[in-house]
Backbone bond lengths (Angstrom), bond angles and torsions (degrees), N, CA, C in turn:
res aa  C-N    CA-C-N  psi(-1)  N-CA   C-N-CA  omega(-1)  CA-C   N-CA-C  phi
1 M - - - 1.394 - - 1.462 110.32 -
2 K 1.070 110.24 -31.06 1.407 108.88 -178.13 1.443 109.60 -72.46
3 P 1.824 131.01 131.89 1.446 137.82 174.89 1.503 109.67 -70.43
4 L 1.593 119.16 159.94 1.464 120.95 -175.35 1.557 112.83 -158.31
5 F 1.711 177.08 146.68 1.419 135.02 -7.81 1.573 128.23 167.12
6 V 1.567 153.85 176.01 1.490 150.31 -132.88 1.521 119.64 -131.35
7 A 1.352 115.66 178.68 1.458 117.38 -162.59 1.505 115.38 -124.82
8 A 1.296 120.60 25.48 1.462 120.27 177.82 1.514 111.51 -83.59
9 L 1.341 117.47 -5.24 1.463 120.37 -173.68 1.516 111.57 -115.25
10 A 1.316 116.58 42.94 1.460 120.81 -177.17 1.524 112.66 -75.11
11 L 1.318 117.68 -13.28 1.462 120.53 -171.65 1.522 113.19 -60.71
12 G 1.317 117.55 -45.43 1.452 119.63 -173.82 1.511 114.12 -69.57
13 L 1.352 118.07 -14.31 1.459 120.82 -175.74 1.516 111.68 -124.59
14 A 1.303 118.14 33.47 1.461 119.82 -177.15 1.518 112.10 -57.47
15 S 1.322 117.35 -39.49 1.467 119.50 179.13 1.513 111.76 -86.50
16 C 1.335 117.02 -26.67 1.458 123.52 -178.42 1.529 110.94 56.01
17 S 1.318 117.44 30.85 1.461 120.33 -178.75 1.517 111.78 -69.44
18 A 1.320 117.28 -32.12 1.458 120.65 176.12 1.518 108.09 -159.97
19 P 1.329 117.94 141.62 1.453 119.46 177.56 1.516 111.14 -71.69
20 Q 1.336 116.26 165.93 1.459 120.74 172.93 1.531 107.52 -66.37
21 D 1.330 116.44 -174.95 1.455 120.60 179.36 1.521 108.97 -61.26
22 D 1.323 117.02 97.79 1.455 121.44 -173.37 1.527 111.64 -119.34
23 S 1.339 116.85 30.90 1.458 119.08 -176.51 1.519 112.33 -62.07
24 L 1.344 117.59 -21.89 1.458 120.51 177.01 1.526 112.62 -81.40
25 F 1.338 116.68 -9.75 1.462 121.60 177.62 1.523 107.61 -158.18
26 P 1.345 117.88 74.96 1.470 121.30 -173.28 1.528 112.99 -55.97
27 L 1.333 115.46 136.47 1.461 121.23 -176.41 1.522 113.41 -117.33
28 A 1.326 118.41 -25.60 1.461 121.00 -173.95 1.529 111.86 -65.39
29 R 1.313 115.58 157.96 1.467 122.63 -176.36 1.540 112.14 -57.74
30 G 1.340 114.72 144.80 1.455 120.18 169.37 1.509 117.11 104.80
31 H 1.332 118.32 -5.02 1.459 120.27 178.60 1.532 110.31 -86.43
32 R 1.323 115.26 149.01 1.469 120.34 -178.94 1.532 108.74 -147.40
33 W 1.330 116.48 128.17 1.456 122.37 -178.69 1.529 110.09 -118.50
34 H 1.329 116.21 136.97 1.457 122.38 174.39 1.535 107.68 -113.54
35 Y 1.319 116.08 122.59 1.460 121.08 -179.60 1.528 110.53 -117.96
36 D 1.322 114.77 155.36 1.466 121.50 167.33 1.520 107.34 -112.51
37 I 1.323 116.35 125.41 1.460 121.65 178.86 1.522 108.25 -104.97
38 T 1.318 116.28 118.28 1.464 122.16 179.01 1.522 108.98 -112.11
39 T 1.323 116.87 122.92 1.461 121.90 178.38 1.523 108.80 -112.53
40 E 1.328 115.48 122.30 1.465 121.78 178.56 1.524 108.15 -109.97
41 W 1.338 116.28 107.63 1.454 121.92 -178.68 1.521 110.57 -82.74
42 E 1.328 116.33 159.01 1.461 120.47 -178.86 1.525 113.02 -67.86
43 N 1.325 116.84 -16.54 1.469 119.63 175.91 1.526 112.40 -87.36
44 K 1.351 116.07 13.56 1.470 124.23 176.89 1.528 113.83 78.02
45 V 1.326 118.80 1.66 1.454 121.42 175.51 1.533 108.64 -74.62
46 V 1.331 116.77 135.73 1.457 122.50 178.88 1.523 108.98 -121.07
47 E 1.336 116.47 129.14 1.462 121.95 -179.06 1.525 110.09 -122.16
48 H 1.348 116.08 145.30 1.460 121.73 176.47 1.522 109.53 -121.18
49 E 1.320 115.49 142.21 1.468 120.85 178.45 1.525 109.32 -145.79
50 P 1.326 118.88 129.17 1.464 120.45 175.71 1.529 110.66 -78.64
51 R 1.325 116.06 153.48 1.460 120.50 176.10 1.519 108.52 -143.75
52 I 1.330 116.85 132.96 1.460 122.34 177.06 1.525 108.40 -120.15
53 I 1.318 115.89 131.03 1.465 122.39 177.47 1.522 107.85 -125.69
54 E 1.341 117.25 136.05 1.453 120.68 -179.79 1.523 110.68 -136.21
55 T 1.343 115.32 154.42 1.457 120.48 177.81 1.525 108.80 -100.27
56 L 1.346 115.78 136.48 1.465 121.68 -173.01 1.519 113.52 -111.89
57 G 1.325 117.89 2.77 1.457 120.56 176.34 1.515 113.67 94.68
58 S 1.325 115.51 -167.56 1.454 123.28 -176.23 1.517 111.02 -74.42
59 D 1.326 116.21 142.58 1.461 121.66 -179.22 1.528 108.61 -141.99
60 S 1.321 116.56 157.73 1.461 121.85 -178.26 1.520 110.85 -103.55
61 L 1.335 115.90 128.41 1.458 123.02 173.90 1.528 108.78 -118.57
62 D 1.330 116.83 170.65 1.465 120.39 177.65 1.529 111.30 -59.46
63 S 1.336 116.65 -31.24 1.461 121.07 -177.68 1.528 112.79 -88.08
64 G 1.318 117.75 -2.36 1.459 121.11 -177.68 1.522 110.47 128.81
65 R 1.306 116.44 -169.92 1.457 120.42 -178.19 1.518 111.36 -85.65
66 A 1.326 114.98 152.33 1.460 121.03 -179.76 1.518 108.79 -152.93
67 W 1.324 115.98 167.68 1.455 122.08 -179.29 1.521 110.07 -96.02
68 R 1.319 115.85 129.84 1.464 121.09 -171.45 1.525 111.38 -101.76
69 R 1.338 115.30 133.92 1.464 122.96 175.22 1.527 108.59 -123.00
70 R 1.329 115.89 149.84 1.462 119.84 178.55 1.523 110.01 -135.12
71 S 1.334 114.67 136.00 1.453 121.83 175.45 1.520 108.84 -106.73
72 D 1.336 116.95 145.94 1.460 118.60 178.47 1.525 112.26 -72.87
73 S 1.332 117.24 1.46 1.466 121.09 171.63 1.525 111.07 -78.78
74 G 1.349 117.10 -6.82 1.455 121.19 178.92 1.517 114.52 101.40
75 I 1.337 117.66 3.96 1.458 122.06 -179.11 1.527 109.66 -102.06
76 E 1.338 116.22 138.03 1.463 122.02 173.45 1.528 108.81 -118.87
77 Y 1.346 114.94 147.22 1.454 121.49 -178.48 1.522 109.94 -129.97
78 W 1.323 116.52 147.85 1.468 122.68 173.63 1.519 108.10 -121.45
79 L 1.335 116.01 127.31 1.451 121.00 -174.40 1.516 111.65 -129.42
80 R 1.329 115.63 159.59 1.446 122.24 174.05 1.525 109.38 -129.82
81 S 1.330 114.46 156.86 1.457 122.19 178.71 1.519 108.56 -132.54
82 D 1.323 117.47 124.73 1.463 121.55 176.25 1.517 108.87 -152.08
83 A 1.317 116.63 -164.39 1.461 120.63 -174.60 1.523 113.20 -64.80
84 T 1.336 118.02 -17.50 1.470 120.03 179.69 1.523 112.21 -86.25
85 G 1.334 117.58 -15.24 1.451 120.81 -179.15 1.525 111.40 134.12
86 I 1.307 116.01 -159.94 1.466 123.03 177.63 1.516 107.48 -114.00
87 Y 1.335 116.53 127.54 1.460 119.77 -172.57 1.528 110.70 -146.91
88 R 1.311 115.26 151.02 1.458 120.71 179.44 1.524 110.02 -87.06
89 V 1.345 117.32 143.48 1.457 121.31 179.00 1.527 112.53 -114.95
90 A 1.335 118.01 -18.89 1.465 120.21 -178.90 1.523 108.95 -163.61
91 S 1.328 115.21 162.22 1.462 121.08 175.73 1.521 108.63 -147.76
92 K 1.321 115.60 163.75 1.466 120.37 -177.85 1.525 109.12 -152.88
93 S 1.328 115.90 127.52 1.452 120.82 174.21 1.524 108.54 -97.72
94 E 1.323 116.47 175.12 1.463 120.35 179.69 1.527 111.59 -65.05
95 L 1.335 117.14 -18.90 1.464 121.34 -179.25 1.521 112.83 -87.68
96 D 1.334 117.46 -11.71 1.462 121.48 -178.00 1.528 110.40 -92.60
97 E 1.317 116.15 137.89 1.464 120.23 177.82 1.525 111.72 -76.62
98 T 1.333 116.56 -36.12 1.454 121.85 -178.35 1.528 109.38 -135.35
99 P 1.339 118.54 161.56 1.467 120.52 177.44 1.527 111.97 -58.74
100 L 1.322 115.94 140.14 1.459 121.84 178.31 1.526 108.86 -99.44
101 P 1.338 118.13 115.65 1.469 119.53 -178.67 1.522 111.49 -68.28
102 D 1.329 116.12 143.63 1.456 120.42 174.97 1.524 109.39 -73.70
103 K 1.327 116.22 143.29 1.455 120.77 -174.96 1.527 112.60 -79.75
104 E 1.318 117.58 -24.07 1.452 121.45 178.76 1.522 109.04 -150.40
105 P 1.336 118.28 161.81 1.470 120.52 -174.76 1.526 112.92 -55.22
106 R 1.333 115.43 134.76 1.462 122.30 177.63 1.532 107.20 -130.48
107 F 1.312 114.95 93.53 1.463 120.23 -173.88 1.519 112.16 -78.14
108 V 1.331 115.07 142.63 1.455 122.32 165.22 1.524 107.94 -84.81
109 L 1.335 115.51 -51.39 1.457 122.88 174.43 1.527 107.84 -138.10
110 K 1.312 115.91 125.44 1.458 120.22 -178.68 1.531 109.54 -99.62
111 A 1.316 115.39 140.38 1.454 120.37 176.59 1.532 110.19 -81.82
112 P 1.341 116.90 151.95 1.474 125.99 -4.52 1.523 111.08 -76.27
113 V 1.339 115.48 150.46 1.464 119.78 176.20 1.520 106.85 -78.01
114 A 1.325 114.88 86.31 1.453 122.44 -175.45 1.520 108.52 -147.22
115 V 1.316 116.18 151.77 1.456 120.00 178.28 1.523 109.42 -58.56
116 G 1.322 116.27 129.41 1.458 121.76 178.67 1.513 114.91 103.18
117 T 1.340 118.67 -14.26 1.467 120.71 176.76 1.532 108.96 -64.21
118 T 1.325 116.64 132.78 1.462 120.83 -175.73 1.527 111.01 -128.98
119 W 1.324 115.63 157.64 1.458 122.34 172.63 1.519 108.38 -160.42
120 R 1.314 116.10 171.72 1.463 121.03 -178.64 1.532 109.68 -129.67
121 A 1.317 115.97 141.90 1.465 122.42 175.13 1.522 108.07 -149.72
122 S 1.316 116.63 156.69 1.459 119.65 -179.21 1.524 110.50 -81.91
123 T 1.327 115.10 150.36 1.453 122.68 175.58 1.524 107.23 -138.36
124 T 1.307 116.83 -172.82 1.448 121.16 174.16 1.516 107.70 -147.60
125 A 1.324 117.62 177.62 1.461 121.47 178.56 1.526 108.40 -87.36
126 Y 1.322 116.42 106.92 1.459 120.75 -178.96 1.525 112.13 -84.20
127 L 1.327 117.29 -24.86 1.456 121.01 -173.63 1.526 113.85 -115.97
128 L 1.317 118.06 -32.27 1.462 120.58 -178.51 1.526 111.02 -61.77
129 R 1.331 114.90 133.68 1.463 120.73 179.72 1.525 110.75 -139.40
130 R 1.328 115.95 152.16 1.457 121.47 172.00 1.526 108.69 -84.11
131 R 1.320 116.93 139.75 1.458 120.34 -176.43 1.532 112.71 -75.92
132 Q 1.334 117.02 -33.20 1.461 119.63 -171.06 1.517 115.00 -115.74
133 E 1.319 118.80 -15.13 1.463 121.25 -173.73 1.528 111.75 -95.96
134 F 1.329 115.27 160.62 1.460 121.09 176.72 1.527 109.27 -127.59
135 P 1.348 117.75 134.26 1.465 125.50 -5.19 1.523 110.71 -71.75
136 P 1.327 117.68 148.49 1.466 119.55 -176.15 1.520 114.39 -71.65
137 E 1.354 118.10 -26.22 1.472 121.17 -174.13 1.533 111.84 -67.68
138 I 1.303 116.16 128.20 1.463 121.97 179.33 1.524 111.59 -68.05
139 R 1.329 116.99 -27.34 1.468 120.25 -174.41 1.532 112.68 -62.30
140 H 1.333 118.03 -22.49 1.468 119.97 179.64 1.529 111.47 -68.88
141 S 1.324 117.45 -32.10 1.467 120.69 -179.94 1.520 112.58 -97.92
142 H 1.329 117.73 -14.16 1.466 121.81 -179.98 1.529 108.71 -135.06
143 P 1.336 117.77 72.47 1.467 120.69 -174.06 1.521 115.20 -75.68
144 A 1.327 118.85 -17.23 1.472 121.12 -175.52 1.523 110.20 -138.59
145 V 1.319 115.80 99.60 1.460 122.81 178.65 1.528 107.96 -111.90
146 P 1.340 119.39 125.14 1.474 119.96 -178.89 1.525 111.59 -68.05
147 M 1.337 115.49 130.30 1.461 121.01 177.24 1.512 109.28 -120.66
148 N 1.324 117.09 134.50 1.457 123.06 178.30 1.527 109.89 -97.85
149 Y 1.350 116.08 123.61 1.455 122.56 -178.75 1.528 110.32 -105.44
150 T 1.329 115.83 144.15 1.464 121.76 177.93 1.523 109.24 -140.51
151 I 1.330 116.71 134.56 1.459 119.79 170.19 1.521 106.75 -75.38
152 E 1.339 116.04 112.81 1.460 120.80 -173.07 1.529 113.39 -94.03
153 A 1.335 117.13 -29.61 1.464 117.98 -174.66 1.519 110.74 -155.98
154 L 1.331 115.60 150.41 1.461 123.75 173.26 1.534 107.86 -120.28
155 G 1.331 116.00 161.97 1.457 119.77 173.27 1.514 114.86 70.68
156 E 1.332 117.77 23.40 1.460 120.09 -179.38 1.529 111.67 -80.41
157 K 1.326 115.86 150.53 1.459 122.73 174.38 1.522 108.63 -103.28
158 L 1.336 115.60 142.95 1.458 119.60 -176.46 1.522 109.14 -143.19
159 A 1.335 116.59 133.28 1.463 122.22 177.16 1.517 108.58 -109.20
160 T 1.336 116.51 125.29 1.456 121.86 178.93 1.524 108.89 -134.47
161 R 1.328 115.91 175.72 1.459 120.39 176.71 1.530 111.57 -68.25
162 A 1.336 117.00 -17.18 1.462 120.70 176.87 1.526 111.65 -86.72
163 G 1.334 117.69 -5.13 1.451 121.25 -179.51 1.513 112.17 129.75
164 N 1.319 115.33 -175.30 1.458 122.47 179.21 1.528 109.93 -100.68
165 F 1.320 116.14 138.02 1.462 121.41 -176.24 1.521 109.85 -126.47
166 E 1.337 115.30 148.58 1.459 121.63 178.39 1.526 110.02 -127.65
167 N 1.323 114.94 167.19 1.474 122.50 178.16 1.526 112.20 55.63
168 C 1.322 116.06 39.52 1.466 121.08 -178.71 1.527 110.77 -86.22
169 V 1.319 114.54 155.02 1.458 122.36 178.38 1.525 108.64 -105.16
170 R 1.320 116.36 129.06 1.472 120.70 178.00 1.526 109.81 -104.86
171 V 1.331 114.84 126.12 1.463 122.36 -179.78 1.523 108.76 -116.51
172 K 1.327 116.46 135.39 1.463 121.68 179.32 1.524 109.29 -117.86
173 G 1.337 116.11 131.11 1.458 122.12 175.01 1.517 109.94 -116.11
174 V 1.343 116.74 133.14 1.461 121.45 -176.63 1.526 109.70 -130.84
175 A 1.330 115.74 132.07 1.460 121.27 176.44 1.520 108.41 -144.83
176 A 1.318 115.92 165.30 1.460 121.51 177.14 1.520 108.75 -136.36
177 L 1.311 115.45 138.05 1.460 121.67 -179.49 1.521 108.00 -126.10
178 R 1.339 117.08 117.39 1.460 121.42 -176.60 1.527 109.98 -83.22
179 L 1.332 115.36 117.98 1.455 121.85 -177.56 1.521 110.14 -134.42
180 F 1.336 115.61 159.44 1.464 120.66 175.40 1.521 107.77 -81.49
181 A 1.331 116.62 110.53 1.464 121.39 -173.22 1.520 112.35 -80.69
182 D 1.330 116.38 -48.45 1.473 121.67 178.28 1.519 108.23 -174.79
183 P 1.340 118.73 170.13 1.467 120.30 -176.73 1.522 114.27 -63.94
184 V 1.324 118.13 -24.36 1.467 120.94 -179.20 1.528 111.01 -80.55
185 V 1.331 116.30 -50.87 1.467 121.07 -178.31 1.523 111.46 -78.86
186 G 1.337 116.43 -34.23 1.452 121.11 -176.45 1.517 111.36 77.22
187 W 1.326 117.00 -142.00 1.460 121.55 179.61 1.529 110.01 -76.08
188 K 1.338 115.43 140.36 1.453 120.53 -175.14 1.524 110.31 -144.70
189 D 1.334 116.43 142.25 1.467 120.77 175.03 1.527 109.04 -80.96
190 M 1.329 115.57 108.77 1.458 121.34 179.92 1.530 109.29 -85.48
191 A 1.307 116.65 127.26 1.458 121.24 -178.13 1.525 110.81 -80.13
192 L 1.329 115.63 132.91 1.464 123.14 171.17 1.528 105.87 -116.83
193 T 1.328 116.77 118.72 1.462 120.56 -174.67 1.520 110.85 -129.74
194 T 1.310 116.33 132.40 1.457 122.68 176.05 1.524 109.59 -124.38
195 T 1.328 116.55 132.40 1.459 121.68 172.78 1.522 107.48 -122.79
196 E 1.343 116.21 128.24 1.464 121.80 -175.82 1.521 109.32 -126.35
197 W 1.343 115.92 143.07 1.452 121.62 176.15 1.523 109.17 -120.43
198 Y 1.339 117.00 122.99 1.459 123.75 177.57 1.525 108.31 -113.22
199 C 1.335 116.25 128.31 1.463 120.66 -175.25 1.526 110.22 -122.28
200 P 1.347 117.84 143.20 1.469 121.52 -177.13 1.526 112.57 -56.06
201 G 1.326 115.37 131.07 1.449 121.64 177.79 1.510 115.11 83.03
202 A 1.325 117.65 -19.32 1.465 121.16 -176.44 1.519 113.03 -113.75
203 G 1.321 117.69 -25.40 1.458 119.81 -178.32 1.516 112.07 82.47
204 L 1.333 116.47 -140.52 1.459 121.59 -179.39 1.526 109.36 -71.03
205 V 1.328 116.03 114.41 1.459 121.73 -176.84 1.531 111.15 -100.96
206 K 1.325 116.06 -32.28 1.469 118.86 -179.89 1.519 109.80 -153.51
207 L 1.322 115.22 144.70 1.462 122.40 175.76 1.517 108.26 -136.57
208 L 1.319 116.36 134.32 1.463 122.41 176.74 1.517 108.98 -123.13
209 R 1.321 116.39 121.71 1.474 121.66 179.19 1.526 108.33 -116.40
210 E 1.331 116.73 126.02 1.459 121.76 -178.74 1.520 110.26 -123.22
211 E 1.329 115.63 124.80 1.462 122.53 178.33 1.524 108.99 -137.02
212 P 1.329 118.15 72.97 1.461 120.33 179.65 1.522 111.72 -71.77
213 A 1.319 116.87 144.08 1.461 121.72 177.89 1.527 109.85 -114.13
214 E 1.342 116.15 -59.63 1.459 122.10 177.78 1.521 111.54 50.04
215 S 1.317 115.54 50.58 1.457 121.14 179.51 1.524 109.70 -141.10
216 T 1.321 115.42 169.00 1.463 121.07 -177.83 1.516 112.10 -72.67
217 F 1.339 117.46 -39.12 1.463 121.88 -174.43 1.525 113.23 -89.92
218 L 1.347 117.19 -17.63 1.463 120.94 -172.76 1.523 111.22 -126.13
219 T 1.320 115.22 156.30 1.449 121.14 171.94 1.524 108.47 -135.01
220 G 1.314 115.90 153.38 1.462 120.10 -178.05 1.514 110.85 -144.14
221 G 1.324 115.89 -154.57 1.448 118.00 -178.73 1.511 112.64 173.21
222 K 1.336 114.83 -164.24 1.465 123.08 -178.09 1.519 108.98 -135.52
223 L 1.329 115.88 136.62 1.460 121.88 179.52 1.525 109.18 -122.33
224 T 1.347 116.07 132.53 1.450 121.60 177.02 1.520 108.84 -122.07
225 M 1.323 116.37 126.90 1.458 122.82 177.62 1.521 107.71 -113.87
226 E 1.337 117.01 110.60 1.457 121.91 -173.16 1.527 110.68 -119.49
227 L 1.331 115.81 135.59 1.452 121.41 177.54 1.527 109.77 -71.14
228 V 1.354 115.63 130.65 1.466 119.52 177.67 1.533 111.82 -115.26
229 D 1.343 117.72 -17.96 1.465 120.80 177.68 1.521 108.38 -166.86
230 F 1.341 117.58 148.70 1.459 120.75 175.50 1.519 109.52 -160.73
231 H 1.328 114.65 159.38 1.450 120.35 173.10 1.524 109.60 -156.04
């Protein structure tokens, strides 16, 4: 669920024979991740959805070669890895005939992988909804909200259904979306928060997305994406 990144840095991967040190986000062919996505809505409804992501190897784009990933949700991504970090260069949905290049860099992890490293990428409201209007999803009217990402911690330990992980990197993304909450509160900055954990050899192990609304006109919730198996 989370979006990712651009093509001005094709030089380091012209041959695409092997990615840079990408153990925190493996790109080479043959990897497969199984996730469980749990969405907890503010009305106490809880939903579960499986997600499978796999790496398909090196691919050729107009801007050069890149590493291709595919989600069983129907989305494909092309990424590169070099001294600046790991970043997406194009994406494609089932409705697109060809990959759509990203207009500006969209990093997954920006170098150096150190506490305090920051970057910005656009996001949208995945959970916030209007209670009475159609379509209810906020993302249709606010498709690109700037989110600021920061590497907050290194060396974290994490326990998941896929096992226990050490030396993980925790990344925090923070954004605000100004919406009309209700006649009493009026306009309010709604917080959009993402916390991601990347672990050596496994990549993205857990993602937590929080979009609380707590208003009369809007509803929100919390989404957790947890790794349950990978190879």
